[in-house]
Each structure stands twice: as structure tokens, then as C-alpha cells.
N, C-alpha and C positions, 0 to 999 in steps of 0.2 A: 121451182125453187121455193123453199119453205121460209116464210118470214118469221124470224125468231120471236118477234113481239106477239105473234098469234099462237104460240105454243102454250097449251094449258100447263099451269104449274101448280104444285102443291108444296107447301112448306109446313113441316111437322117438327115440333119441339118436344123431345122426350127427356126430361131431366136436364142434364147438361149437354145433351146431344141435339143437333139440328139436322134434319134431312130435307134437302131441297130436290124435288123431282119435277121433271117435265116429260111429256110424251107426245109422240106423233104416230099415227097409224097410216100407212101408205098401202093402198090397194094395188094388186097386180093389174096389169093392163086388161081392160075390158071387164074387170070385176067391179061390182057395185058395193061390195062390203069386204072388209079385211078379215082374214082367217085367224088373226091373233087377237088376244083380249087380255085385259088386266082388270083386277077388281081390288078395291081398297076398302077395308073395314076400319073405321075409326071409332074407338071407344075412349073413355076418359083416361084409362091407364094402359091401353093396349092398341096397337096399330098393326094391321096385317096388310101386306101388299103381295098379291099373287099374279104372276105373269103366266099366260098359257098360250102355247103354240098349237093351232088347230091341225097341224100336219097336212096342209093343203091350202086351198084358197077358196074364197066365195062363201056362200051362205052356209053350206054344210059344215065347213071348217069353223066358221064363226059360231054356229050353234054349239058344236062340241066344245070349243075352247071356252065359251061363255059358261056353259054348264059346269065344266071342270073347275074353272077359276072360282065360281061362286060357291060350289060345294066345298072345295078345299079351304077357302078363306073362312067360310062359316064354321067348318070343323076346327080349324086352328084357333079362331077367335073364341069358340065355345069350349076349347080345351078337350075335344073329343079324342080319346086315346086311339 
């Protein structure tokens, strides 16, 4: 059971809008690491949140989803076409 008080939270205010996020990663049985990943880039006037599914479980899925999320969030924040 997940204790709601232990869930990491992020509150972002952008102009008149406010975004409140919370997240939990749950590993599959016998896996030491989750295959899904998220990455947040916070800048003064720009916030990017990318969620990535590793299409599997375990270390290999985590590595692929981490690389994908970090690359995409960097490209979006840097306005790469």
C-alpha cells in the first residue's frame, strides 16, 4: 500500500496557471528498478515534463526510457526543431 504522504510532489505556477504533480514508480515483481521514467526541466519561463515507457521492465527498459526522456526534454526545452 502506498502512503499518500510519502508521494513526491511538485507544484509549478506558470502565469495564472498552477500545476500540481505527484508520482510513484512501482517495479514489477522481482525487478530492482522500474522500466518507466520521467524527466522535468524547469527554467524561469519554461517547464517541460516528459514521461517515457521503457517497453519492458528492469535495467534495460530503465536505461532506454531514461535516455529517451532526457534527450526529448532537452530538445524541447532548447527549442530544437
